[in-house]
Structures are given as structure tokens and as C-alpha cells.
C-alpha positions as CSV (number, residue, x, y, z in Angstrom):
1,M,9.8,-7.6,22.3
2,T,7.8,-6.7,19.3
3,G,9.2,-7.0,16.0
4,G,13.0,-6.9,17.4
5,V,12.1,-3.6,19.2
6,G,12.1,-2.9,23.1
7,R,9.3,-1.9,25.2
8,R,10.9,1.4,26.0
9,T,11.8,2.0,22.1
10,L,7.8,1.7,21.2
11,A,6.3,3.5,24.5
12,I,7.7,7.0,22.7
13,M,5.9,6.0,19.5
14,R,2.9,8.3,18.3
15,F,-0.1,6.8,17.0
16,G,-2.5,8.5,14.8
17,I,-5.3,7.6,12.5
18,V,-6.4,8.5,9.2
19,I,-10.7,9.0,8.9
20,L,-11.4,9.8,5.0
21,P,-13.9,12.8,4.7
22,D,-16.5,9.9,3.3
23,Q,-19.1,9.9,5.7
24,R,-21.9,12.7,6.6
25,W,-21.1,14.4,9.4
26,S,-23.9,12.5,11.5
27,V,-21.5,9.1,11.0
28,A,-18.2,11.4,10.8
29,Q,-18.4,13.1,14.4
30,H,-18.7,9.7,16.2
31,R,-15.3,8.4,14.9
32,W,-13.3,12.2,15.5
33,R,-14.8,11.6,19.2
34,Q,-13.8,8.0,19.4
35,A,-9.9,8.2,18.0
36,D,-9.6,11.2,20.7
37,E,-11.2,8.8,23.4
38,W,-9.1,6.3,22.7
39,G,-5.8,8.3,23.1
40,F,-4.5,8.1,19.7
41,D,-2.3,11.5,19.6
42,H,-3.2,12.6,15.9
43,A,-6.0,12.3,13.3
44,W,-6.0,13.1,9.9
45,T,-8.2,13.5,6.7
46,Y,-7.1,13.8,3.1
47,D,-7.0,17.0,1.3
48,H,-8.7,16.8,-1.7
49,L,-11.4,17.8,-4.2
50,G,-12.2,13.8,-4.9
51,W,-10.0,11.0,-4.8
52,R,-9.7,7.5,-6.8
53,D,-12.4,6.0,-7.3
54,L,-14.1,7.3,-4.4
55,V,-14.7,10.5,-6.2
56,D,-18.2,9.1,-7.3
57,G,-18.9,8.3,-3.7
58,P,-19.6,10.7,-0.9
59,W,-16.7,13.3,-0.4
60,F,-16.3,16.3,1.7
61,D,-14.0,19.4,2.4
62,S,-11.2,18.3,4.9
63,I,-10.8,22.1,6.6
64,T,-14.5,22.1,7.4
65,T,-14.5,18.7,8.5
66,L,-11.3,19.0,10.8
67,T,-12.8,22.2,12.0
68,A,-15.9,20.2,13.6
69,A,-13.8,17.4,14.3
70,A,-12.1,20.7,16.6
71,T,-15.3,21.0,18.2
72,V,-16.1,17.5,19.2
73,T,-12.3,16.6,20.4
74,S,-10.3,18.0,23.0
75,R,-6.9,16.7,23.3
76,I,-5.6,15.0,19.8
77,R,-4.1,16.7,17.1
78,L,-5.7,17.4,13.8
79,G,-3.8,17.5,10.7
80,T,-4.4,17.6,6.5
81,L,-2.9,14.9,4.8
82,V,-2.2,16.4,2.2
83,A,-2.9,20.2,1.5
84,S,-1.2,20.6,-1.8
85,P,-0.8,23.5,-4.6
86,N,-3.4,21.5,-6.9
87,F,-6.0,23.9,-5.8
88,R,-4.8,26.3,-3.1
89,H,-3.4,29.7,-3.0
90,P,-1.4,30.1,0.1
91,A,-2.4,33.6,1.1
92,A,-6.1,32.2,0.7
93,F,-4.8,29.0,2.5
94,V,-3.3,30.8,5.3
95,R,-7.0,32.0,6.5
96,Q,-8.1,29.0,6.8
97,V,-4.8,27.5,8.5
98,T,-5.1,30.5,11.3
99,A,-8.9,29.7,11.6
100,L,-8.7,26.0,12.2
101,D,-5.5,26.9,14.4
102,D,-7.1,29.3,16.5
103,V,-10.8,26.7,16.8
104,S,-8.6,24.0,17.7
105,G,-6.7,25.6,20.5
106,G,-3.3,24.8,18.9
107,R,-3.8,21.4,18.0
108,L,-3.3,21.5,13.7
109,L,-0.9,19.8,12.1
110,L,-0.2,20.5,8.6
111,G,0.6,18.3,6.2
112,L,1.8,19.6,2.8
113,G,2.4,18.1,-0.4
114,A,3.3,18.5,-3.9
115,G,-0.1,17.5,-5.2
116,G,-0.1,14.1,-7.5
117,I,-2.1,13.9,-10.8
118,G,-5.2,12.5,-11.2
119,F,-9.0,14.6,-10.1
120,D,-7.5,17.4,-7.8
121,S,-4.9,18.2,-11.1
122,A,-8.2,17.8,-14.0
123,V,-10.9,19.8,-12.2
124,L,-10.3,22.9,-12.4
125,G,-9.3,22.9,-15.9
126,G,-5.3,23.3,-15.8
127,E,-2.6,21.4,-17.4
128,T,-1.6,18.3,-15.8
129,L,2.2,19.2,-14.5
130,P,5.0,16.9,-15.2
131,P,7.1,15.7,-12.3
132,R,9.9,18.6,-11.7
133,Q,7.7,21.3,-12.4
134,R,4.9,20.1,-9.6
135,V,8.4,20.2,-7.1
136,E,8.9,23.3,-8.3
137,R,5.5,24.5,-7.8
138,F,5.4,22.8,-4.4
139,A,8.8,25.1,-3.5
140,E,7.5,28.4,-4.1
141,F,3.7,27.2,-2.6
142,T,5.7,26.1,1.0
143,E,8.3,29.2,0.7
144,L,5.5,31.6,0.3
145,L,3.2,30.0,2.6
146,D,5.9,29.9,5.3
147,A,6.3,33.8,4.9
148,I,3.1,34.8,5.4
149,L,2.2,33.0,8.4
150,R,5.3,34.2,9.9
151,Q,4.2,37.9,9.3
152,D,1.5,40.2,8.3
153,G,1.8,41.6,5.0
154,T,3.9,39.4,2.7
155,T,4.6,40.8,-0.9
156,W,5.7,37.8,-3.5
157,R,6.0,37.1,-6.9
158,G,7.0,34.1,-8.2
159,D,6.8,31.4,-11.2
160,W,3.5,30.0,-9.4
161,F,2.1,32.3,-6.7
162,A,2.0,36.1,-6.5
163,A,0.9,37.8,-3.2
164,V,0.4,41.8,-2.4
165,D,0.4,42.5,1.3
166,A,-0.7,38.8,2.4
167,R,-2.5,39.3,6.2
168,N,-1.9,36.4,8.6
169,N,-3.4,38.5,11.6
170,P,-3.9,37.2,14.0
171,G,-1.5,34.7,13.5
172,C,-1.1,31.1,14.7
173,V,-1.8,29.9,18.2
174,Q,1.1,27.8,17.5
175,A,4.2,30.4,17.7
176,P,5.8,31.4,15.5
177,R,3.6,29.1,13.0
178,V,1.8,25.9,12.6
179,P,4.0,23.0,12.3
180,L,4.8,22.2,8.7
181,V,5.1,18.0,8.1
182,V,6.2,18.1,5.0
183,A,5.5,15.0,2.6
184,A,9.0,13.7,0.3
185,N,10.1,10.8,-1.3
186,G,12.6,12.8,-3.6
187,P,15.4,14.6,-3.2
188,R,14.2,17.9,-4.3
189,S,11.2,17.5,-1.9
190,M,13.4,16.6,0.7
191,R,15.1,19.8,0.3
192,L,11.9,21.6,1.9
193,V,11.6,19.0,4.6
194,S,15.2,20.3,6.0
195,R,14.4,23.9,5.1
196,F,10.5,24.3,6.4
197,G,9.7,20.7,8.1
198,Q,8.7,20.3,11.8
199,G,7.6,17.0,10.4
200,W,8.3,14.5,7.6
201,V,6.1,12.2,6.3
202,T,6.3,9.6,3.4
203,T,4.4,6.8,2.0
204,G,7.1,4.8,1.0
205,P,8.0,3.8,-2.2
206,G,4.8,1.9,-3.7
207,G,5.0,-1.6,-5.0
208,D,3.2,-5.1,-4.3
209,D,5.6,-7.0,-2.0
210,L,5.9,-6.4,1.4
211,A,9.6,-6.8,1.9
212,E,10.4,-4.6,-0.8
213,W,8.7,-2.1,0.1
214,W,10.3,-1.8,3.7
215,A,13.6,-2.1,1.9
216,G,12.6,1.3,0.0
217,V,11.4,3.1,3.2
218,A,14.9,1.9,4.6
219,E,16.7,4.0,1.8
220,L,14.1,6.9,2.1
221,V,15.5,7.1,5.4
222,A,18.9,6.9,4.8
223,R,18.4,9.2,2.1
224,L,16.3,11.8,4.3
225,D,19.4,11.4,6.9
226,S,22.0,12.6,4.1
227,R,19.7,15.2,3.5
228,L,19.6,17.0,6.9
229,D,23.8,16.0,7.5
230,A,24.4,17.9,4.2
231,D,22.3,20.9,5.6
232,G,23.9,21.1,9.4
233,R,20.4,20.0,10.3
234,D,19.9,18.4,14.0
235,P,18.3,14.8,13.0
236,A,16.1,14.4,16.6
237,S,14.6,17.9,15.7
238,L,12.3,16.2,13.0
239,D,9.5,14.2,13.7
240,R,9.1,11.0,11.1
241,Y,5.4,10.1,10.0
242,L,4.9,6.7,7.8
243,S,1.6,6.0,6.6
244,L,1.5,2.1,7.3
245,D,-1.3,1.8,4.8
246,S,0.8,2.8,1.7
247,A,2.6,-0.7,2.5
248,P,0.9,-3.5,0.1
249,V,-0.8,-4.9,3.3
250,F,-3.3,-3.3,4.7
251,S,-1.9,-2.4,8.6
252,L,-5.4,-3.2,10.2
253,S,-5.4,-6.9,8.6
254,S,-4.6,-8.2,12.6
255,A,-3.5,-6.4,15.4
256,Q,-0.5,-8.7,15.2
257,F,0.1,-7.4,12.2
258,F,0.2,-3.8,13.2
259,A,2.2,-4.5,16.2
260,D,5.1,-6.3,13.6
261,Q,4.7,-3.1,11.4
262,V,5.1,-0.3,14.7
263,G,8.4,-2.6,15.6
264,R,9.5,-2.1,12.0
265,A,8.7,1.8,11.9
266,A,10.3,1.9,15.4
267,E,13.5,0.3,14.2
268,L,14.0,2.6,11.1
269,G,13.8,5.8,13.8
270,F,10.0,6.8,12.6
271,T,8.3,8.9,15.5
272,D,4.9,8.6,14.4
273,V,2.6,6.1,12.6
274,I,-0.4,6.6,10.9
275,T,-3.1,4.0,9.9
276,H,-6.4,4.1,8.4
277,W,-10.0,3.9,9.8
278,P,-11.3,0.8,8.4
279,R,-14.0,1.0,5.4
280,T,-16.2,-1.7,4.2
281,S,-14.9,-2.0,0.7
282,S,-12.1,-0.7,-1.3
283,W,-9.7,1.3,0.1
284,Y,-8.5,0.4,3.7
285,A,-11.2,-2.1,3.6
286,G,-11.0,-4.1,7.0
287,D,-12.9,-4.5,10.3
288,E,-13.4,-1.9,13.0
289,A,-13.0,-4.9,15.5
290,V,-9.3,-5.1,14.9
291,L,-9.0,-1.9,15.1
292,V,-11.4,-1.8,18.5
293,D,-8.6,-4.5,19.6
294,V,-5.7,-2.1,18.8
295,A,-7.1,0.9,20.2
296,T,-8.0,-0.4,23.3
297,R,-5.9,-3.2,24.2
298,L,-2.9,-2.8,21.9
299,L,-2.1,1.0,21.9
300,P,-1.4,0.9,25.9
301,E,0.4,-2.5,26.0
302,L,3.0,-0.9,22.9
303,R,3.1,2.5,25.2
304,G,4.4,0.5,28.0
């Protein structure tokens, strides 16, 4: 038993890792290969033009990075965590998505989110939108993206986006389109999860207390279940991803702590957990030796 969850429960958990796009490809390619060889189920990178204080250091494009990763891996699923309308238009983004899905042989997971404030929302010179408008824009972004990915030739005019005969040909490798993993903590974005998502991803409620963070995650799970029930959607039809490192303690602080966190996620019904490749300092600072131990010893044990 780990964290009060039986081996059978943990055996169905899938494990993901984020590899930030902050290293030159000469370094990064080895990490993507290693994640594939270790048996992680999915690997992700951040889709930002710059992120927090790391904007002052090296930072590379997510789609180009994932395309390169597709060429040096063979099995692992690859995803954006998360793409947003801060600097993307659905009609142009569809071309990148279908190309990446093709290059990867149908291994793309398309994480989507509303987009926050900060560098991404300011660098293009636009106004900083309040939360309600960001969610409204995200709803339109998701609906239009879904439409173009599903059909070749979409015309649309909304409050935030317009498209005239937008094409997706030849379409996605995955049918009817790539899976959408929708980030949501609030009620309006959870409606998008229910309507469009093959997966839900959450960073939890924020905060500095680990116990309170987990209590907040449990509340989000209950809120999502209520939304799915109201919409008549089978909860089992939705994959549930938890970004463990949004908690106030880094998940790879130790192998035992990681196992405990996985156990708690399983108790709440999450199907997937995501950690981060340790960095030497700042965000996700940790020891790569812990990652090696988790990947080579612990993951096989947790999978039974």
C-alpha cells in the first residue's frame, strides 16, 4: 500500500513529465529520449513566449520543441501544457497541430487553457483582460479550434476570432481529431471540459499549505463531477490529469514523497499525474538522482 491506495489502483495510473523548453536542443533531446526509454506515458512542455522569471533566460518554442521530440522518441505521448489564446489564433494553430500530430504518428495530446496574465498577455501589446473575459475568449477559442480540427472549411465570426474557409486538410492522424486536455478550475471552464475535453488537467487551488492544497483539489474534483452529472456525461469517459508540482512541495523532493502524492491523486480518481524534470535552481529545483530513482525503480513498482 502507498498513501492508502492498493497496488491495483496505482497500477492503472499513468505518469507524465514536463520538460521545460529552457535548454538548447543539444541538451534537451537527451531528456526527451530518456523519458521515452524510462516508460513515462506522456511528456509535456510549456506553451509560452516567456514564463515568469525564466523569461530572462533561454526559452524555446513549444511546437518546434515537440516536433523535434517526436523525431527522437517512438512511444511516449507528447503534449502542450497548455496552449492558450494569449498569442494563438485557431485557424493558424490548426496547421501546427495537424503537422505535429502527423510527425509524431498520432501521439499528440493538446493541452489547452485560458491563458493568464504576464509576459504572454503583454508582449504583443494588447490589453490585459480580466478573468471573465479571458474565459469567454477561451470558450470561443476552444469551440472554433474544435470545429476546424473536425471539418475542412470552417467560416466563423465571433466576438474574439474570425475565420473564412479555414482548412485542416489532410486532418489529424487521430480521429476525429487530436485529444483535447482542457485546463479548468472554475465553473465556466469546466463546462468546456465537459463539452470538448477528452481530458481535464488541473493545477489545484494554489496556496502554501500542502494539506489545504489537497483539500482544494478534492473540491475541484467534486465540482467537476457535478458538472459532468449535470451535462449527462459519463465520468469514466474523461481522463483526469493532476499537475503535482503546483502543490507547495515539489513532487520529486524524494521518491517516497512522490509515491505518497501519487497515492493521494489515485484516491481522488485521477488517471494521470504529471511531475517536472528537476532544475538546478528556481522553479522545480531538485536532484536529478531522485528522478532517476523514481523512473527506474518506483514507477515499475507502482505499476505492479
